[in-house]
N, C-alpha and C positions, 0 to 999 in steps of 0.2 A: 170828174177828177178821180184819179186812180187811188185805191186804198193802199196802205202800207202793209206789207206782209210782216207779221211778227217774227223776228229772227228765231224765236224759240219753237215755232211751229214746224219742227222737223217731221212730225207725224203726217202733216199734210203733204209735204214734199215726198215723203216715203210712199204714201198712198198713190200720189200722182205717178211716181216713177214705176211702181209695180204694175199699175193699170196700163201704163204706156208699154211696158215690156211684155206683159201677158196678153194685152189686147182685149181684155174683158174684165168686168168686175168679179165674175165668178172665179176666174183663174187667179186674179190678184188676191182674192179673199182666202183661197186655199193656201197660197204661199205665205201670207201674213198671219194666218190663223184668226182672221177677223170675219165679220159678217158683211154681206153685200150691202145692206142698208147703211152700215157704218161707213164703208168706203165711199158709197155714193154721196153721203152727207159731207165727207171730207173733201171730195172733189168739188162739190158745189161751194163749200166754204172757201176753198182756195181760188176758185174762179171769181167769187165775189170779192175777195181781198185783192186780186190782181186786176179786176175789171176786164176779164178776158175769158173767152171760151176756149177750153183746152181739148175737148173731144167732141166728135159728132157720132151719133149712133148709126151704125150700119147693120145690115142683115147678119153679118158674121161677127159682130161685136162692136167695139169702140175704136174709132180711128182718130188719130191726132189731127188737130187743126194746125195751121201754119204756126201759130203762136205756141201751141203745145209742143210741136216738133222742135222748135227753137229752144225750148226749156229743158229738153232731155239731157243734153250734155252738161249744163251747169248743175242739174239735179243729181247726175251721177257723180260729179265732182264733190257735191255736198255729201253724198252718201259715203264716198271714199274718206272724206275728212272726218265724218262722224265715226266711221269704223276705226280710223287711226286714233281718235280721241279715246274711244272705248278700250281698244287694245293696249294703248300706252298706259292708261290708268290701271287696267287689270293686271298688266305685266309688272306693276310696281308692288303688288301685294306680296308681303313677306310671310304671310300665314301659311302653315302647312294644312290648316283646316279650310273647309269651303267645298265648293262643288266643281267637279270636272265633267265636262260634257263630251262624250265620244260618239262619233258617227262611224258606222261600218256597214258593210253589206248585210243583207238579211241573213244569208247563210253563215257568215262570220259571227254575227250577233247571236244566232241560234246555237251554233255548234262549238264555237271557240271561246267567246267572251265570258259566258256565265261562270265557269270554273275559275278563270283568271280574276274576274271581278270579285268573286267570293274571297279569294286570297288577298286581294287588295284591301277589302273591307276588314279582314282579320288583322292585317299588318298596319293599316292606317285608318282606324275607326272614325277619325275626325274628318275624313274626306268622303263626301257624298258623290256618287257616280250617276250620271244620266247617260243613257244609251239611246242613240237615234239609229234605229235599224232601218236602213233605206238603201236602195240601189241607185238613188239619185245622187248626183254630185252635190255635196254641201259646200258652201263657200266659207272657208275658214276666215277670210278677210272681214266678214261681217258678223262674226261671232255666232253663227248658226251652230258651231261646235268649237270646242277648244282645240281638239285635234282629231285626226281621222286615221282609220285603218283602210288603206287603199290597195286594190289589186292591180294597180298600174302606177307608173311614176308620174306624179303631178308636174305640171309645167308652169304653174303660176309663179310669179315673182314673190319675193318676201316670205317664202315658205322654207322651213327646215325639214329635211327628209332623212329617213333612215331605212335602208333596204334590209329587212329582216332575213329574207331568203326566198326560196321558191317552193310552193306546195305543188306536188304533182297532180295532174288530172288523169282520170282513167275512163275508159269506155266500160259501161256496166249495164246490167239488166237484172230484173227480178228473177228469182228462181222459178216463179210461176210462168213468166214469159218464156224462159228457156225450155221449160218442160213442155210447153205448148208448141213452140216454133222450132225447137232444136237449136243446137249450138251454132255459133258463127264460125264458118269455115274460112277464116282469113279475109283479107281485104276484098277479094273478088266476090265475096258473098254479101258484102255490105248492102248492095242494092236490092237484095231479096228479103230484107228484114224491115220491120217497122221502126221508125225512130221518133223520139220525142224531141221537138225543136222549140225555137223561140217564135213568138208571134211577129214582132216588129224589129227585134234586135237581129242584125245580120251576122253576128259573130260566128255562128255555127256554119252558115253558108260559106263565109270567108274561110273558116277552118277546113272545110272539105275541099275548097278550091286550092288551098295551100298544099294539100297532099295529092293534088292532081285529079280530084273527083268533082265534076261540075254538077251541082244540084240546085234546085230552086226551092222556094218556100213550100211548095206543094209536096216536096219529097217527105217532109215531116208530117206524119199523119195526125199527130196531136201537137198543139202548139200553145205555149204560154210564156210570157215574159217574167212572171214572178218566180224567182228562183226556188223559194220554198215549195210552192205549188208544183213547179216543174219536177222537183226531186220526188215528191209524193206521187206524181203521175208515173214516174219511172218505177218507183217501189210497188205501185199497184199493178204493174204488168202491161202498161200502155205501149211499151216499146223500149228499144235500146236508148240510152242517154249518156250524158257525161256528168261527172261529179269530181269533187276533190277526192283524191285517193284515200285520205284518212277517214272521210265520212263514209265512203263506200265500204271500206274495210271493216268498219265497226258495225255495219248493218247486216244482221243475220239473214235478212230476206233478199239480199242483193249479192250478185257475184260479179267480180271484175272479168272482163273479156279481153283476151289477147287477139286483136284483129290484125296484127302484123303491120301496124302503121304507127308512126311517131306522133305522140300527143304532147303538145307543149305544156310546160308547167305554168303555174300561176304565181306571179311575183307578189310579195307582201311588203308594203311600205307603211311606215308610220310618218305622219305629216302634221306639222303644227306651224302656226304663224311665228315668225322669229321673235316678235314682241312678247309672245306668251311662253315660248319654250323655256325661259329661265325663271318663270314663276315657280316657286318651290313645290306647290302641290301638283302642278302640271308636270314638272320635271320628274317628280317621284312616281306618278302614275305612268308616265312614259317609260321609265326604267322598268317598272313591274310588268307592264303590258308587253314590252319588248322581251323580257325574260320569259313571260308566259307563252308567247307565240313561238319562240325558238324551238321548243321540243317538237312541234309539228314538222319543222324542217328536218330536225335531226332524226326523228323516228321514221319519217317517210321521205328519204332523200330523193 
């Protein structure tokens, strides 16, 4: 006889869905901020309540059984419903006080947000700010953040967006690198210099291709996907790299380089779920953050 699943056991369904999407207990634990043993117990509890096996263990991780695979779609529908319940309830809050959680890229969080958030705290001391500095895409639909600063235009439905403007990018290198290797003599000289690139991110390879230069991953002699580490590698003299123009300009150890090629700018978007956009404290932080980011566009057009 099958056991009945307690309708309140959303945590069990959440654990099942995250393990199904990540393919392992370790990956799901990182996403949920839980321990592997806890997730393992939750999966076993759910299997017991449903009288069904949901996963089989494989060399590369966990694989869904036929029953488990059939439950993924309804589990996702339940997650969507829970997200809507949370968003709707939170969106009804009329208080100017409370917490606002912002997610932004590592570089934006390091170089642009601190001064803005300090001003927000002075103007609105009843609002607490949480910053999620991450280059991963955070899903606003599930309240991983109240709103986001994105360097691309989001395409998800039910999101409100505002294009703040574009921050220019620049080619740059440390003064120590240029003293050692000599100046860059235009686009034709690009292939004779060392470049700092990304490890798995293809953005720079695609960017070179867009200006008519075919390179591979091996062209970049030092590689790193973490943008903060990437910038410090450039600053240390590991090679020529790319950075936001405002950040490069303010660093006395770095010089911008005119390579004679067009460098695209970086769009800046504010994004929130439409159910949260009209919550007073979120609307207020949105306004102040938008105001704080605009000088970056105006000063560095």
